[in-house]
N, C-alpha and C positions, 0 to 999 in steps of 0.2 A: 411588427418590427421587420425591417429589412434583413434578409438572410445575411449573416456574417460571412465575409469572404476570408478572413484570417482568424483561425481558431487558436486562441491562447488561453483556453480554459484548462485548468489542471485536472483533466479527465472527466468524461471520456475524451481522449485525444483523437486527432485526425488519424484515420486508418489508411495505411499505404495500400496501393493497388495489389501488391503481391499477396497481402493477407486477404483482401476481398476476393481475389481470384481463387485462392486456395479453398475458401469456404463455399464458393458458388459452384458446387457440383451436385449431381443427383446421386448421392451415396446410397448404398444398400442398407441392410439392417445391421446396426452395431451389435445386436444380440447374436447374430448368426455368421457374420462375415469376418473371418480371421484377419483380413487386412485392416479392420478397425483396431484390433488388438495390437497389431504391428505399429500402427500410427500412434496409439496411446502410449506404448512402450517407448517409442522414439521421442515423443513429446516429453515424457517423464525424464528421460536422460538429458534432454536439452535444458529443462527447467532445473534439474539438479546442478548442472554446471553454472547456471545463472545465479542460483541461490548459494552456491558454494557448500553443497552438502552431499553426503553419501546416503543420507536417509531416504526412505521412500517418499515419493511425492504423489499425492492423490489429486485427481482432477474431477471437479463436480460441475454440474450445470447450474449456473446462477452467478450473479455478480459477487464482488468480494465480501459483502456483509454475510452471505451464506456461510463462508468459512469462519468468520468471527463467531457467529452463533453456534456453528457445528463444533468448533473447538471447545467452547465453554460447556455446551450440553453433553458432549462426548466424554469430557474429563472431570466434570464437577458434579457432586451430589450435594443436597442440602446439608449445611453445616461444615463443608470443606472450607479451608482458609485460603484466602488470596491476598497477596500484596500487589496493589496496582500502582505503577509509576505513572503519575498523571501530570502531563505538561501541556495539555491542550484538549480540544473538543473530543477527540477519539480516545485519548487516554482516560479521561473521566467517563466517557461513554462505555468503555469496556468494563470499568468498575461497576457502573450501574447495571450493565447486562449480567454480570456475575451475581450481583445481589438479587436480580429478578429470578435467577435460577435457585436461589436459596443459600448461596455461599456467604460466608462471613468475610467481609472485605475491609482491609486497612489501606487507606490511600496515602501514598507519599506524594504530597501535593505541591506543585510549583505553579507560579503564574504562567499564563498562556504564552508570554513572550520570552520564556526561559527554556533552556535545555538542561538535561541531566548532566551533572558533574559528580566527581567523587563525593560521597556523602556518608559521614558517620551515622547520620540520622536514619538513612535507609538500612544500613547494616544493623543498627540497633533494633529497628522494627522487625526485620527478618529474623534476627536471633531470638527475640522474645516471642514473636507471634507464631513462628514455625509453620509457615504456609505450605500448602501443597503446590501452589503455583505463584510465580511472579509474572505479571503482565506489563508490557510496555508497547509503545508505538515508536517505530523507527523514524518515520517522517510524518510529522503533524501538518498535513496540507493546509488546514484552516489558518495556521500560524506561520507557515513557511519556515519551519524549523526541523532540525535533524538531531535526534538523540543518539549520542555515542552509547554503544551497547557493552563494551568490554568490561567496564567496572561493574555493571549489573551482573554480567556473566560470572565475574570473580566472586561476587557475593553469593550468587546461586550455588556455585561449586563449594565455596568455603563452608556454607551453612547447610549443605546437602539438601537443597530444595529440589524436589523431584522434577518439577516442570517449569520451563521458561517459555512463555507464550508471547510472540512478538508479531505485531501488525507491520508487515513490510510492503503493504499494498502500493504505496507511492514512492518506494525507494528501489525495490528489486528491478534490475535492468537499467537503473539510472545511476546507481552508486554501489559500492561493494556492500553486500549483506553479510557474507561470510558466516552462514548459519552454523556450521560445525565449529568453527573457531570461537564463535560467540555462544556456544552451548545452547542454541535455540532448539527446543523440543517440538514446538508448534510454530511453524513459519507461515504466516497467513498472507495470501496474495489474491489479486484480481487481475483480469486480463486487460483492463481498459486504461491503465496508466502508462508506465514506462514501456510496457510491451507493445502498446499501440494496436491492440486488437479490440473488437467490439466488446461491450460490457456484458458478456454472456457466460464467462467461466471463472470459477474459483479454483485455485490450486494451493495445496498446503503440504509443506515438508513436515514429516512426522517421525520422531526418533523412536527407537525401540522402547525407551522408558515411557514415552507417551502411549505407545501401543499397549503396554502392559496396563496402564491406567484405563485406557479405553476399553479393554477387555473386561476389566473389573467393574466399570460403571455400567457397561452393557446397554447403552442408549442406542436405539435403532430407528429413530425418526428419519424423515426425508433428508435432513441435513447431517445425519450421523456419519461418523468416520468409520465405525466398526465394519460395516458391510464391504468396505473397500480393502480390508486387510488382505484377503486372499482372492480378490476379484480377478486379478490378472492371471494368477496361477491356475485358477479354476475356470477362467473365461466366463465368469458369471457376475455381471455388475448388478447393483441393487435396483436400477431403473434403466429405462431406455436412454442411452447416452446420446449427447448432442454431437454427432459426428462432425457436422459442419463447423461448430464452435471449436472443437478440438483441432480440426484441420487448420483453422485460422490461427489458433494459438500456437500450433506447431510451426507454421510459417513465420509468425512473429518472432518466436524464440530463435528460429533459424537465421533470421535477418540480423539479430543482435550478435549471434555467435559468428556469423560470416564477417561482420564488421570488426569483431574482436572486442572483448569486454573492456580492455584498457582504453581503446579508442572511443568506445561508447561513453565511458566515464569521463574522459577528457572533454568530449563534446558537451556533456551536461555541465561540467564545471565551467567551461568557456561561456556557455549560454547564461549560466547564473551570474558570472562576473560581468558580462555585458549588460544584462538586465538591471542589476543593482546599480552599476555606474550610471547607466543612462537615466534610470528613474531618479536617482539622487541629483543628477544634473538638471532635471526638470523641477527640482524642488520638492519632490515627493519623499516621504519619510518611511523608511523600512519599519515594519511592525516589530520584528524580532529585536530584542535588546542587543546592544553592541556586543556584549560578551556571549550571546547565544550562538550556537552553530547554525548557520543558514543552510537551508535545504538546497541541493543542487537541482532539484526538480520543479520547484515552485517558489515564487517570491511573493510575500504578503506585504501590502502597503497600507498605510493609514489613509482612509478616504479624506481628501482635503476638506477643511471645514466649510469652505464656501460652496461646496457641492453636496447635494444629497446623492446617496449611492444609486438609487433608482434612476435619477436624472442622468447621472454620469454613465451608467450602464446603457441606457437608451441612446444617449448621444454617441457612444462608441459604436454601438450596433448600427446606427443610422449611417455611420461613416465606414462600415465594413470591418469592424473589429469586435470579437467576442472575448471578454475577460470575465472573471467570476467575482462574486462577493464571497462572504464567509458565513459561518454558522454560529448558533448558540450566542454566547456573550459577544461575539465579534460581528454578528450580523449588522449590516449597515455602517459599520465602523472600519472594516477592513476589506480591501479588494485584492484580488490575486491574479498573478500572471503565471500560467503554466508553461514551463519550458522543459517538458519531459517527453521521452519517446521521440516521435517524429517532429515534435515542436522544439526540441533542443537544437535549434538551428539559428545561428546568429543572424543570418540574412532575413529569415522569417521574423525574428524578433525586431530587427531594424524596421521592417515594414510596419509591423503592428505598433511599435512604440512611436513611430512617426505619426501615426493616426492619433494615438493617445496624446501626444504633445500638441497636435493641432486642436484637439477637443479641449484641452486644458487652458489654451491661450485665451486671455480675456478679450 
């Protein structure tokens, strides 16, 4: 295939030069050089601001799935109870992952084209099942939807659920997460979406309540959170840290804060509005139901019946545009346009959607 000139894939997104330059240095040993610790601490502070939290934020080497597994394995033991809010591929996936660890899981299940709204059913499940953890996905990228978190947070608080674990990989840095306001105990993130860094780092906001559970479970595998609890104070990390990756992540977070969070969010909202309007004018159908909350970071579209997804993908790439398909039940049926991070740019979207429109013309 011809190398795509315009990347509108919903992650990994195009990486800005400032981030690439920050990572391309011959750093020393992160185990010995205290300037690494200074960088790590500064990066944590920047990420706390983006997540809207005063909780500690740990940074691990590996893309976002590392944090999802790490959170579940660090906090759950066989027999622990989990209520999973499932509205898409990743929501159902987290439920499956918890079961693989041995947890007893109840799914609050919605169709993939829907988003969470106030629910007596979820409240009843939580009240009767008494879980250790509620899980949710903020932005379901395969569906192009955004789940409101406030009502789930209320249920967590009212029923004294110890942990609220939320995947914010595709929302943090593109729209408000407000981790503390939404009572998120485990706020799971990756570097390659809205932050526009390479797919090399996981970062997770961890509340004190979560640390207490982590200490009790005492899991210490490679993806474990426990070894990070005192790593900064003792300057003793559990493995050789990826200095280059943290330098890039630090620069990426700095670019967002320099622009200003409100302006960043407005840019993403404007990109979403343009993308949806333009696609609908082409005759394309938004996958998410009309009543669902649309994600400001990615738009999911139904693949037109007259095209096969693979043919359409190849035709776009041959004309210089990269867009994405979807996963699971949506594979081959849904295509996605990523307007997150550096790609939340109306002019870039115009160029890319001009290509898509030409490809779709009979």
